mmJSON file of the N, C-alpha and C atoms, coordinates in Angstrom:
{"data_MODEL":{"atom_site":{
"group_PDB":["ATOM","ATOM","ATOM","ATOM","ATOM","ATOM","ATOM","ATOM","ATOM","ATOM","ATOM","ATOM","ATOM","ATOM","ATOM","ATOM","ATOM","ATOM","ATOM","ATOM","ATOM","ATOM","ATOM","ATOM","ATOM","ATOM","ATOM","ATOM","ATOM","ATOM","ATOM","ATOM","ATOM","ATOM","ATOM","ATOM","ATOM","ATOM","ATOM","ATOM","ATOM","ATOM","ATOM","ATOM","ATOM","ATOM","ATOM","ATOM","ATOM","ATOM","ATOM","ATOM","ATOM","ATOM","ATOM","ATOM","ATOM","ATOM","ATOM","ATOM","ATOM","ATOM","ATOM","ATOM","ATOM","ATOM","ATOM","ATOM","ATOM","ATOM","ATOM","ATOM","ATOM","ATOM","ATOM","ATOM","ATOM","ATOM","ATOM","ATOM","ATOM","ATOM","ATOM","ATOM","ATOM","ATOM","ATOM","ATOM","ATOM","ATOM","ATOM","ATOM","ATOM","ATOM","ATOM","ATOM","ATOM","ATOM","ATOM","ATOM","ATOM","ATOM","ATOM","ATOM","ATOM","ATOM","ATOM","ATOM","ATOM","ATOM","ATOM","ATOM","ATOM","ATOM","ATOM","ATOM","ATOM","ATOM","ATOM","ATOM","ATOM","ATOM","ATOM","ATOM","ATOM","ATOM","ATOM","ATOM","ATOM","ATOM","ATOM","ATOM","ATOM","ATOM","ATOM","ATOM","ATOM","ATOM","ATOM","ATOM","ATOM","ATOM","ATOM","ATOM","ATOM","ATOM","ATOM","ATOM","ATOM","ATOM","ATOM","ATOM","ATOM","ATOM","ATOM","ATOM","ATOM","ATOM","ATOM","ATOM","ATOM","ATOM","ATOM","ATOM","ATOM","ATOM","ATOM","ATOM","ATOM","ATOM","ATOM","ATOM","ATOM","ATOM","ATOM","ATOM","ATOM","ATOM","ATOM","ATOM","ATOM","ATOM","ATOM","ATOM","ATOM","ATOM","ATOM","ATOM","ATOM","ATOM","ATOM","ATOM","ATOM","ATOM","ATOM","ATOM","ATOM","ATOM","ATOM","ATOM","ATOM","ATOM","ATOM","ATOM","ATOM","ATOM","ATOM","ATOM","ATOM","ATOM","ATOM","ATOM","ATOM","ATOM","ATOM","ATOM","ATOM","ATOM","ATOM"],
"id":[1,2,3,4,5,6,7,8,9,10,11,12,13,14,15,16,17,18,19,20,21,22,23,24,25,26,27,28,29,30,31,32,33,34,35,36,37,38,39,40,41,42,43,44,45,46,47,48,49,50,51,52,53,54,55,56,57,58,59,60,61,62,63,64,65,66,67,68,69,70,71,72,73,74,75,76,77,78,79,80,81,82,83,84,85,86,87,88,89,90,91,92,93,94,95,96,97,98,99,100,101,102,103,104,105,106,107,108,109,110,111,112,113,114,115,116,117,118,119,120,121,122,123,124,125,126,127,128,129,130,131,132,133,134,135,136,137,138,139,140,141,142,143,144,145,146,147,148,149,150,151,152,153,154,155,156,157,158,159,160,161,162,163,164,165,166,167,168,169,170,171,172,173,174,175,176,177,178,179,180,181,182,183,184,185,186,187,188,189,190,191,192,193,194,195,196,197,198,199,200,201,202,203,204,205,206,207,208,209,210,211,212,213,214,215,216,217,218,219],
"type_symbol":["N","C","C","N","C","C","N","C","C","N","C","C","N","C","C","N","C","C","N","C","C","N","C","C","N","C","C","N","C","C","N","C","C","N","C","C","N","C","C","N","C","C","N","C","C","N","C","C","N","C","C","N","C","C","N","C","C","N","C","C","N","C","C","N","C","C","N","C","C","N","C","C","N","C","C","N","C","C","N","C","C","N","C","C","N","C","C","N","C","C","N","C","C","N","C","C","N","C","C","N","C","C","N","C","C","N","C","C","N","C","C","N","C","C","N","C","C","N","C","C","N","C","C","N","C","C","N","C","C","N","C","C","N","C","C","N","C","C","N","C","C","N","C","C","N","C","C","N","C","C","N","C","C","N","C","C","N","C","C","N","C","C","N","C","C","N","C","C","N","C","C","N","C","C","N","C","C","N","C","C","N","C","C","N","C","C","N","C","C","N","C","C","N","C","C","N","C","C","N","C","C","N","C","C","N","C","C","N","C","C","N","C","C","N","C","C","N","C","C"],
"label_atom_id":["N","CA","C","N","CA","C","N","CA","C","N","CA","C","N","CA","C","N","CA","C","N","CA","C","N","CA","C","N","CA","C","N","CA","C","N","CA","C","N","CA","C","N","CA","C","N","CA","C","N","CA","C","N","CA","C","N","CA","C","N","CA","C","N","CA","C","N","CA","C","N","CA","C","N","CA","C","N","CA","C","N","CA","C","N","CA","C","N","CA","C","N","CA","C","N","CA","C","N","CA","C","N","CA","C","N","CA","C","N","CA","C","N","CA","C","N","CA","C","N","CA","C","N","CA","C","N","CA","C","N","CA","C","N","CA","C","N","CA","C","N","CA","C","N","CA","C","N","CA","C","N","CA","C","N","CA","C","N","CA","C","N","CA","C","N","CA","C","N","CA","C","N","CA","C","N","CA","C","N","CA","C","N","CA","C","N","CA","C","N","CA","C","N","CA","C","N","CA","C","N","CA","C","N","CA","C","N","CA","C","N","CA","C","N","CA","C","N","CA","C","N","CA","C","N","CA","C","N","CA","C","N","CA","C","N","CA","C","N","CA","C","N","CA","C","N","CA","C","N","CA","C","N","CA","C"],
"label_alt_id":[null,null,null,null,null,null,null,null,null,null,null,null,null,null,null,null,null,null,null,null,null,null,null,null,null,null,null,null,null,null,null,null,null,null,null,null,null,null,null,null,null,null,null,null,null,null,null,null,null,null,null,null,null,null,null,null,null,null,null,null,null,null,null,null,null,null,null,null,null,null,null,null,null,null,null,null,null,null,null,null,null,null,null,null,null,null,null,null,null,null,null,null,null,null,null,null,null,null,null,null,null,null,null,null,null,null,null,null,null,null,null,null,null,null,null,null,null,null,null,null,null,null,null,null,null,null,null,null,null,null,null,null,null,null,null,null,null,null,null,null,null,null,null,null,null,null,null,null,null,null,null,null,null,null,null,null,null,null,null,null,null,null,null,null,null,null,null,null,null,null,null,null,null,null,null,null,null,null,null,null,null,null,null,null,null,null,null,null,null,null,null,null,null,null,null,null,null,null,null,null,null,null,null,null,null,null,null,null,null,null,null,null,null,null,null,null,null,null,null],
"label_comp_id":["MET","MET","MET","ASN","ASN","ASN","LEU","LEU","LEU","TYR","TYR","TYR","ALA","ALA","ALA","LEU","LEU","LEU","SER","SER","SER","THR","THR","THR","ASN","ASN","ASN","GLY","GLY","GLY","ARG","ARG","ARG","MET","MET","MET","PHE","PHE","PHE","TYR","TYR","TYR","PHE","PHE","PHE","ALA","ALA","ALA","GLY","GLY","GLY","ASP","ASP","ASP","ILE","ILE","ILE","PRO","PRO","PRO","VAL","VAL","VAL","SER","SER","SER","PHE","PHE","PHE","LEU","LEU","LEU","SER","SER","SER","GLU","GLU","GLU","VAL","VAL","VAL","ASP","ASP","ASP","LYS","LYS","LYS","ILE","ILE","ILE","ALA","ALA","ALA","LYS","LYS","LYS","GLY","GLY","GLY","ILE","ILE","ILE","TYR","TYR","TYR","LEU","LEU","LEU","ASP","ASP","ASP","THR","THR","THR","THR","THR","THR","GLU","GLU","GLU","CYS","CYS","CYS","ASP","ASP","ASP","TYR","TYR","TYR","GLN","GLN","GLN","THR","THR","THR","TYR","TYR","TYR","CYS","CYS","CYS","ASN","ASN","ASN","HIS","HIS","HIS","PHE","PHE","PHE","ILE","ILE","ILE","MET","MET","MET","ALA","ALA","ALA","VAL","VAL","VAL","LYS","LYS","LYS","GLU","GLU","GLU","LYS","LYS","LYS","LEU","LEU","LEU","GLN","GLN","GLN","ILE","ILE","ILE","GLU","GLU","GLU","LEU","LEU","LEU","CYS","CYS","CYS","GLN","GLN","GLN","LYS","LYS","LYS","ASN","ASN","ASN","ILE","ILE","ILE","GLU","GLU","GLU","TYR","TYR","TYR","VAL","VAL","VAL","PHE","PHE","PHE","ARG","ARG","ARG","LYS","LYS","LYS"],
"label_asym_id":["A","A","A","A","A","A","A","A","A","A","A","A","A","A","A","A","A","A","A","A","A","A","A","A","A","A","A","A","A","A","A","A","A","A","A","A","A","A","A","A","A","A","A","A","A","A","A","A","A","A","A","A","A","A","A","A","A","A","A","A","A","A","A","A","A","A","A","A","A","A","A","A","A","A","A","A","A","A","A","A","A","A","A","A","A","A","A","A","A","A","A","A","A","A","A","A","A","A","A","A","A","A","A","A","A","A","A","A","A","A","A","A","A","A","A","A","A","A","A","A","A","A","A","A","A","A","A","A","A","A","A","A","A","A","A","A","A","A","A","A","A","A","A","A","A","A","A","A","A","A","A","A","A","A","A","A","A","A","A","A","A","A","A","A","A","A","A","A","A","A","A","A","A","A","A","A","A","A","A","A","A","A","A","A","A","A","A","A","A","A","A","A","A","A","A","A","A","A","A","A","A","A","A","A","A","A","A","A","A","A","A","A","A","A","A","A","A","A","A"],
"label_entity_id":["1","1","1","1","1","1","1","1","1","1","1","1","1","1","1","1","1","1","1","1","1","1","1","1","1","1","1","1","1","1","1","1","1","1","1","1","1","1","1","1","1","1","1","1","1","1","1","1","1","1","1","1","1","1","1","1","1","1","1","1","1","1","1","1","1","1","1","1","1","1","1","1","1","1","1","1","1","1","1","1","1","1","1","1","1","1","1","1","1","1","1","1","1","1","1","1","1","1","1","1","1","1","1","1","1","1","1","1","1","1","1","1","1","1","1","1","1","1","1","1","1","1","1","1","1","1","1","1","1","1","1","1","1","1","1","1","1","1","1","1","1","1","1","1","1","1","1","1","1","1","1","1","1","1","1","1","1","1","1","1","1","1","1","1","1","1","1","1","1","1","1","1","1","1","1","1","1","1","1","1","1","1","1","1","1","1","1","1","1","1","1","1","1","1","1","1","1","1","1","1","1","1","1","1","1","1","1","1","1","1","1","1","1","1","1","1","1","1","1"],
"label_seq_id":[1,1,1,2,2,2,3,3,3,4,4,4,5,5,5,6,6,6,7,7,7,8,8,8,9,9,9,10,10,10,11,11,11,12,12,12,13,13,13,14,14,14,15,15,15,16,16,16,17,17,17,18,18,18,19,19,19,20,20,20,21,21,21,22,22,22,23,23,23,24,24,24,25,25,25,26,26,26,27,27,27,28,28,28,29,29,29,30,30,30,31,31,31,32,32,32,33,33,33,34,34,34,35,35,35,36,36,36,37,37,37,38,38,38,39,39,39,40,40,40,41,41,41,42,42,42,43,43,43,44,44,44,45,45,45,46,46,46,47,47,47,48,48,48,49,49,49,50,50,50,51,51,51,52,52,52,53,53,53,54,54,54,55,55,55,56,56,56,57,57,57,58,58,58,59,59,59,60,60,60,61,61,61,62,62,62,63,63,63,64,64,64,65,65,65,66,66,66,67,67,67,68,68,68,69,69,69,70,70,70,71,71,71,72,72,72,73,73,73],
"pdbx_PDB_ins_code":[null,null,null,null,null,null,null,null,null,null,null,null,null,null,null,null,null,null,null,null,null,null,null,null,null,null,null,null,null,null,null,null,null,null,null,null,null,null,null,null,null,null,null,null,null,null,null,null,null,null,null,null,null,null,null,null,null,null,null,null,null,null,null,null,null,null,null,null,null,null,null,null,null,null,null,null,null,null,null,null,null,null,null,null,null,null,null,null,null,null,null,null,null,null,null,null,null,null,null,null,null,null,null,null,null,null,null,null,null,null,null,null,null,null,null,null,null,null,null,null,null,null,null,null,null,null,null,null,null,null,null,null,null,null,null,null,null,null,null,null,null,null,null,null,null,null,null,null,null,null,null,null,null,null,null,null,null,null,null,null,null,null,null,null,null,null,null,null,null,null,null,null,null,null,null,null,null,null,null,null,null,null,null,null,null,null,null,null,null,null,null,null,null,null,null,null,null,null,null,null,null,null,null,null,null,null,null,null,null,null,null,null,null,null,null,null,null,null,null],
"Cartn_x":[0.846,0.0,0.894,0.511,1.276,0.452,1.13,0.483,0.579,-0.555,-0.625,-1.161,-0.767,-1.232,-1.969,-3.023,-3.801,-3.772,-3.273,-3.163,-4.203,-4.997,-5.983,-6.175,-6.114,-6.312,-5.442,-4.207,-3.285,-3.499,-4.381,-4.64,-4.17,-3.741,-3.21,-4.074,-4.407,-5.19,-4.417,-4.532,-3.734,-4.638,-4.175,-4.932,-3.985,-4.45,-3.68,-4.316,-3.471,-3.954,-2.815,-3.161,-2.172,-2.586,-1.933,-2.199,-1.026,-1.288,-0.207,0.375,1.665,2.339,1.663,1.213,0.587,-0.744,-1.313,-2.598,-2.445,-1.243,-1.064,-1.573,-1.331,-1.814,-3.337,-3.963,-5.427,-6.01,-5.372,-5.839,-5.676,-4.593,-4.373,-5.48,-5.875,-6.962,-8.283,-8.518,-9.746,-9.777,-8.667,-8.597,-8.847,-8.271,-8.434,-9.826,-10.514,-11.835,-12.986,-12.735,-13.799,-13.914,-15.097,-15.315,-15.281,-14.566,-14.459,-14.714,-15.84,-16.181,-15.352,-14.427,-13.513,-14.185,-15.372,-16.063,-16.849,-17.35,-18.12,-17.533,-16.319,-15.567,-15.903,-16.323,-16.539,-15.52,-14.373,-13.274,-13.593,-14.381,-14.704,-15.534,-16.464,-17.261,-16.367,-15.429,-14.482,-13.689,-13.173,-12.401,-13.262,-14.504,-15.407,-15.666,-15.881,-16.086,-14.831,-13.666,-12.404,-12.282,-12.502,-12.413,-13.391,-14.638,-15.661,-15.321,-14.82,-14.489,-13.334,-12.331,-11.199,-11.681,-12.57,-13.088,-13.943,-14.825,-15.714,-14.948,-14.01,-13.331,-12.157,-11.472,-10.251,-10.287,-11.362,-11.497,-10.349,-9.941,-8.89,-9.507,-9.3,-9.839,-8.801,-9.228,-8.389,-9.097,-8.31,-8.836,-8.209,-9.043,-8.507,-7.843,-6.696,-5.933,-5.706,-5.821,-5.557,-4.228,-3.517,-2.251,-2.572,-2.112,-2.378,-1.441,-0.175,0.81,2.026,2.624,3.857,4.984,5.987,7.144,8.125,8.666,9.578,10.885,11.937,13.243,13.618],
"Cartn_y":[-1.173,0.0,1.239,2.226,3.451,4.641,5.732,6.968,7.958,8.561,9.532,10.84,11.947,13.263,13.933,14.644,15.426,16.866,17.749,19.155,19.951,20.748,21.601,22.863,23.993,25.298,25.477,25.024,25.195,24.235,23.275,22.271,20.921,20.091,18.778,17.699,16.693,15.556,14.288,13.287,12.076,10.861,9.942,8.727,7.538,6.427,5.181,4.255,3.492,2.542,2.046,1.359,0.839,1.248,2.28,2.758,2.328,1.515,1.143,2.391,2.387,3.536,3.929,2.958,3.232,3.984,4.033,4.707,6.079,6.486,7.743,8.944,8.986,10.123,10.135,8.963,8.888,9.397,9.035,9.515,11.03,11.543,12.987,13.68,13.102,13.662,13.644,12.577,12.494,13.616,13.818,14.867,16.243,16.484,17.787,17.962,16.863,16.926,17.125,17.072,17.255,18.738,19.296,20.725,21.044,22.112,22.554,24.052,24.451,25.863,26.445,27.332,27.86,28.835,29.33,30.252,29.512,28.355,27.555,26.147,26.054,24.818,23.832,22.67,21.571,20.495,20.541,19.653,18.182,17.87,16.469,15.899,16.689,16.25,16.046,16.971,16.846,15.542,15.258,14.026,12.787,12.831,11.695,11.471,12.56,12.445,11.878,12.32,11.822,10.317,9.865,8.439,7.622,8.104,7.376,7.337,8.451,8.492,7.553,7.5,6.588,5.14,4.84,3.475,3.113,4.028,3.759,3.625,4.527,4.568,3.604,3.356,2.549,1.3,1.103,-0.023,-0.056,1.127,1.25,1.846,1.18,1.662,2.504,3.692,4.572,4.851,5.074,5.37,6.676,7.642,8.927,8.752,9.383,9.333,10.757,10.937,12.236,12.183,13.273,13.368,13.646,12.779,12.912,13.916,13.868,14.722,14.865,16.022,16.255,16.474,15.618,15.739,16.73,17.605,18.615,18.567,18.872,18.92,20.358],
"Cartn_z":[0.0,0.0,0.0,-0.791,-0.916,-0.429,-0.164,0.246,-0.91,-1.257,-2.335,-1.789,-2.408,-1.981,-3.133,-2.787,-3.737,-3.261,-4.093,-3.734,-4.512,-3.798,-4.444,-3.62,-4.279,-3.633,-2.395,-2.461,-1.341,-0.195,-0.358,0.679,0.182,1.116,0.767,1.428,0.638,1.123,0.794,1.659,1.525,1.374,0.541,0.256,0.235,0.742,0.712,-0.312,-1.001,-1.985,-2.84,-3.895,-4.85,-6.254,-6.765,-8.116,-9.0,-10.011,-10.918,-11.595,-11.827,-12.433,-13.742,-14.495,-15.789,-15.661,-14.457,-14.235,-13.585,-13.23,-12.507,-13.294,-14.59,-15.383,-15.455,-15.467,-15.475,-14.154,-13.051,-11.743,-11.675,-12.221,-12.263,-13.061,-14.183,-14.997,-14.232,-13.494,-12.698,-11.666,-10.971,-9.94,-10.552,-11.716,-12.383,-12.958,-13.234,-13.86,-12.901,-11.621,-10.632,-10.325,-10.55,-10.33,-8.843,-8.504,-7.116,-7.079,-6.481,-6.34,-5.21,-5.544,-4.531,-3.576,-3.918,-3.009,-1.941,-2.275,-1.31,-1.294,-0.857,-0.967,0.149,-0.244,0.687,0.304,0.962,0.578,0.812,1.82,2.075,0.927,0.415,-0.727,-1.947,-2.156,-3.264,-3.141,-1.951,-1.732,-1.965,-1.504,-1.718,-3.207,-3.965,-5.411,-6.08,-5.626,-6.179,-5.947,-4.724,-4.393,-5.23,-5.336,-6.101,-7.584,-8.13,-9.552,-9.89,-9.035,-9.261,-9.222,-8.292,-8.184,-9.405,-9.809,-10.947,-12.257,-12.503,-13.801,-13.904,-12.791,-12.852,-11.973,-11.219,-10.295,-9.282,-8.83,-7.821,-6.566,-5.452,-4.184,-3.459,-3.081,-2.281,-0.966,0.047,1.377,1.848,2.2,2.661,4.02,4.173,5.421,5.915,7.204,7.81,8.548,8.499,9.219,10.677,11.54,12.971,13.631,13.243,13.899,13.001,13.004,12.251,13.246,13.177,14.055,13.432,14.21,13.707,14.48,13.79,14.421,14.68],
"occupancy":[1.0,1.0,1.0,1.0,1.0,1.0,1.0,1.0,1.0,1.0,1.0,1.0,1.0,1.0,1.0,1.0,1.0,1.0,1.0,1.0,1.0,1.0,1.0,1.0,1.0,1.0,1.0,1.0,1.0,1.0,1.0,1.0,1.0,1.0,1.0,1.0,1.0,1.0,1.0,1.0,1.0,1.0,1.0,1.0,1.0,1.0,1.0,1.0,1.0,1.0,1.0,1.0,1.0,1.0,1.0,1.0,1.0,1.0,1.0,1.0,1.0,1.0,1.0,1.0,1.0,1.0,1.0,1.0,1.0,1.0,1.0,1.0,1.0,1.0,1.0,1.0,1.0,1.0,1.0,1.0,1.0,1.0,1.0,1.0,1.0,1.0,1.0,1.0,1.0,1.0,1.0,1.0,1.0,1.0,1.0,1.0,1.0,1.0,1.0,1.0,1.0,1.0,1.0,1.0,1.0,1.0,1.0,1.0,1.0,1.0,1.0,1.0,1.0,1.0,1.0,1.0,1.0,1.0,1.0,1.0,1.0,1.0,1.0,1.0,1.0,1.0,1.0,1.0,1.0,1.0,1.0,1.0,1.0,1.0,1.0,1.0,1.0,1.0,1.0,1.0,1.0,1.0,1.0,1.0,1.0,1.0,1.0,1.0,1.0,1.0,1.0,1.0,1.0,1.0,1.0,1.0,1.0,1.0,1.0,1.0,1.0,1.0,1.0,1.0,1.0,1.0,1.0,1.0,1.0,1.0,1.0,1.0,1.0,1.0,1.0,1.0,1.0,1.0,1.0,1.0,1.0,1.0,1.0,1.0,1.0,1.0,1.0,1.0,1.0,1.0,1.0,1.0,1.0,1.0,1.0,1.0,1.0,1.0,1.0,1.0,1.0,1.0,1.0,1.0,1.0,1.0,1.0,1.0,1.0,1.0,1.0,1.0,1.0,1.0,1.0,1.0,1.0,1.0,1.0],
"B_iso_or_equiv":[0.0,0.0,0.0,0.0,0.0,0.0,0.0,0.0,0.0,0.0,0.0,0.0,0.0,0.0,0.0,0.0,0.0,0.0,0.0,0.0,0.0,0.0,0.0,0.0,0.0,0.0,0.0,0.0,0.0,0.0,0.0,0.0,0.0,0.0,0.0,0.0,0.0,0.0,0.0,0.0,0.0,0.0,0.0,0.0,0.0,0.0,0.0,0.0,0.0,0.0,0.0,0.0,0.0,0.0,0.0,0.0,0.0,0.0,0.0,0.0,0.0,0.0,0.0,0.0,0.0,0.0,0.0,0.0,0.0,0.0,0.0,0.0,0.0,0.0,0.0,0.0,0.0,0.0,0.0,0.0,0.0,0.0,0.0,0.0,0.0,0.0,0.0,0.0,0.0,0.0,0.0,0.0,0.0,0.0,0.0,0.0,0.0,0.0,0.0,0.0,0.0,0.0,0.0,0.0,0.0,0.0,0.0,0.0,0.0,0.0,0.0,0.0,0.0,0.0,0.0,0.0,0.0,0.0,0.0,0.0,0.0,0.0,0.0,0.0,0.0,0.0,0.0,0.0,0.0,0.0,0.0,0.0,0.0,0.0,0.0,0.0,0.0,0.0,0.0,0.0,0.0,0.0,0.0,0.0,0.0,0.0,0.0,0.0,0.0,0.0,0.0,0.0,0.0,0.0,0.0,0.0,0.0,0.0,0.0,0.0,0.0,0.0,0.0,0.0,0.0,0.0,0.0,0.0,0.0,0.0,0.0,0.0,0.0,0.0,0.0,0.0,0.0,0.0,0.0,0.0,0.0,0.0,0.0,0.0,0.0,0.0,0.0,0.0,0.0,0.0,0.0,0.0,0.0,0.0,0.0,0.0,0.0,0.0,0.0,0.0,0.0,0.0,0.0,0.0,0.0,0.0,0.0,0.0,0.0,0.0,0.0,0.0,0.0,0.0,0.0,0.0,0.0,0.0,0.0],
"pdbx_formal_charge":[null,null,null,null,null,null,null,null,null,null,null,null,null,null,null,null,null,null,null,null,null,null,null,null,null,null,null,null,null,null,null,null,null,null,null,null,null,null,null,null,null,null,null,null,null,null,null,null,null,null,null,null,null,null,null,null,null,null,null,null,null,null,null,null,null,null,null,null,null,null,null,null,null,null,null,null,null,null,null,null,null,null,null,null,null,null,null,null,null,null,null,null,null,null,null,null,null,null,null,null,null,null,null,null,null,null,null,null,null,null,null,null,null,null,null,null,null,null,null,null,null,null,null,null,null,null,null,null,null,null,null,null,null,null,null,null,null,null,null,null,null,null,null,null,null,null,null,null,null,null,null,null,null,null,null,null,null,null,null,null,null,null,null,null,null,null,null,null,null,null,null,null,null,null,null,null,null,null,null,null,null,null,null,null,null,null,null,null,null,null,null,null,null,null,null,null,null,null,null,null,null,null,null,null,null,null,null,null,null,null,null,null,null,null,null,null,null,null,null],
"auth_seq_id":[1,1,1,2,2,2,3,3,3,4,4,4,5,5,5,6,6,6,7,7,7,8,8,8,9,9,9,10,10,10,11,11,11,12,12,12,13,13,13,14,14,14,15,15,15,16,16,16,17,17,17,18,18,18,19,19,19,20,20,20,21,21,21,22,22,22,23,23,23,24,24,24,25,25,25,26,26,26,27,27,27,28,28,28,29,29,29,30,30,30,31,31,31,32,32,32,33,33,33,34,34,34,35,35,35,36,36,36,37,37,37,38,38,38,39,39,39,40,40,40,41,41,41,42,42,42,43,43,43,44,44,44,45,45,45,46,46,46,47,47,47,48,48,48,49,49,49,50,50,50,51,51,51,52,52,52,53,53,53,54,54,54,55,55,55,56,56,56,57,57,57,58,58,58,59,59,59,60,60,60,61,61,61,62,62,62,63,63,63,64,64,64,65,65,65,66,66,66,67,67,67,68,68,68,69,69,69,70,70,70,71,71,71,72,72,72,73,73,73],
"auth_comp_id":["MET","MET","MET","ASN","ASN","ASN","LEU","LEU","LEU","TYR","TYR","TYR","ALA","ALA","ALA","LEU","LEU","LEU","SER","SER","SER","THR","THR","THR","ASN","ASN","ASN","GLY","GLY","GLY","ARG","ARG","ARG","MET","MET","MET","PHE","PHE","PHE","TYR","TYR","TYR","PHE","PHE","PHE","ALA","ALA","ALA","GLY","GLY","GLY","ASP","ASP","ASP","ILE","ILE","ILE","PRO","PRO","PRO","VAL","VAL","VAL","SER","SER","SER","PHE","PHE","PHE","LEU","LEU","LEU","SER","SER","SER","GLU","GLU","GLU","VAL","VAL","VAL","ASP","ASP","ASP","LYS","LYS","LYS","ILE","ILE","ILE","ALA","ALA","ALA","LYS","LYS","LYS","GLY","GLY","GLY","ILE","ILE","ILE","TYR","TYR","TYR","LEU","LEU","LEU","ASP","ASP","ASP","THR","THR","THR","THR","THR","THR","GLU","GLU","GLU","CYS","CYS","CYS","ASP","ASP","ASP","TYR","TYR","TYR","GLN","GLN","GLN","THR","THR","THR","TYR","TYR","TYR","CYS","CYS","CYS","ASN","ASN","ASN","HIS","HIS","HIS","PHE","PHE","PHE","ILE","ILE","ILE","MET","MET","MET","ALA","ALA","ALA","VAL","VAL","VAL","LYS","LYS","LYS","GLU","GLU","GLU","LYS","LYS","LYS","LEU","LEU","LEU","GLN","GLN","GLN","ILE","ILE","ILE","GLU","GLU","GLU","LEU","LEU","LEU","CYS","CYS","CYS","GLN","GLN","GLN","LYS","LYS","LYS","ASN","ASN","ASN","ILE","ILE","ILE","GLU","GLU","GLU","TYR","TYR","TYR","VAL","VAL","VAL","PHE","PHE","PHE","ARG","ARG","ARG","LYS","LYS","LYS"],
"auth_asym_id":["A","A","A","A","A","A","A","A","A","A","A","A","A","A","A","A","A","A","A","A","A","A","A","A","A","A","A","A","A","A","A","A","A","A","A","A","A","A","A","A","A","A","A","A","A","A","A","A","A","A","A","A","A","A","A","A","A","A","A","A","A","A","A","A","A","A","A","A","A","A","A","A","A","A","A","A","A","A","A","A","A","A","A","A","A","A","A","A","A","A","A","A","A","A","A","A","A","A","A","A","A","A","A","A","A","A","A","A","A","A","A","A","A","A","A","A","A","A","A","A","A","A","A","A","A","A","A","A","A","A","A","A","A","A","A","A","A","A","A","A","A","A","A","A","A","A","A","A","A","A","A","A","A","A","A","A","A","A","A","A","A","A","A","A","A","A","A","A","A","A","A","A","A","A","A","A","A","A","A","A","A","A","A","A","A","A","A","A","A","A","A","A","A","A","A","A","A","A","A","A","A","A","A","A","A","A","A","A","A","A","A","A","A","A","A","A","A","A","A"],
"auth_atom_id":["N","CA","C","N","CA","C","N","CA","C","N","CA","C","N","CA","C","N","CA","C","N","CA","C","N","CA","C","N","CA","C","N","CA","C","N","CA","C","N","CA","C","N","CA","C","N","CA","C","N","CA","C","N","CA","C","N","CA","C","N","CA","C","N","CA","C","N","CA","C","N","CA","C","N","CA","C","N","CA","C","N","CA","C","N","CA","C","N","CA","C","N","CA","C","N","CA","C","N","CA","C","N","CA","C","N","CA","C","N","CA","C","N","CA","C","N","CA","C","N","CA","C","N","CA","C","N","CA","C","N","CA","C","N","CA","C","N","CA","C","N","CA","C","N","CA","C","N","CA","C","N","CA","C","N","CA","C","N","CA","C","N","CA","C","N","CA","C","N","CA","C","N","CA","C","N","CA","C","N","CA","C","N","CA","C","N","CA","C","N","CA","C","N","CA","C","N","CA","C","N","CA","C","N","CA","C","N","CA","C","N","CA","C","N","CA","C","N","CA","C","N","CA","C","N","CA","C","N","CA","C","N","CA","C","N","CA","C","N","CA","C","N","CA","C","N","CA","C","N","CA","C","N","CA","C"],
"pdbx_PDB_model_num":[1,1,1,1,1,1,1,1,1,1,1,1,1,1,1,1,1,1,1,1,1,1,1,1,1,1,1,1,1,1,1,1,1,1,1,1,1,1,1,1,1,1,1,1,1,1,1,1,1,1,1,1,1,1,1,1,1,1,1,1,1,1,1,1,1,1,1,1,1,1,1,1,1,1,1,1,1,1,1,1,1,1,1,1,1,1,1,1,1,1,1,1,1,1,1,1,1,1,1,1,1,1,1,1,1,1,1,1,1,1,1,1,1,1,1,1,1,1,1,1,1,1,1,1,1,1,1,1,1,1,1,1,1,1,1,1,1,1,1,1,1,1,1,1,1,1,1,1,1,1,1,1,1,1,1,1,1,1,1,1,1,1,1,1,1,1,1,1,1,1,1,1,1,1,1,1,1,1,1,1,1,1,1,1,1,1,1,1,1,1,1,1,1,1,1,1,1,1,1,1,1,1,1,1,1,1,1,1,1,1,1,1,1,1,1,1,1,1,1]
}}}
């Protein structure tokens, strides 16, 4: 299982799953193709649409992960 990041409007979201290298550009297109209204942004809905679209179009399951803590030196 790998960790992937999705960046939108200066925010970062993380997903765990297994995306074959040959599908990375397709997943990128899916992320870019989901409309996100920046004035009334509901990021959780956006992430849910992203997960569902990847599953429907590519049969790849992703699971959203939240960062619990960032260790700093």
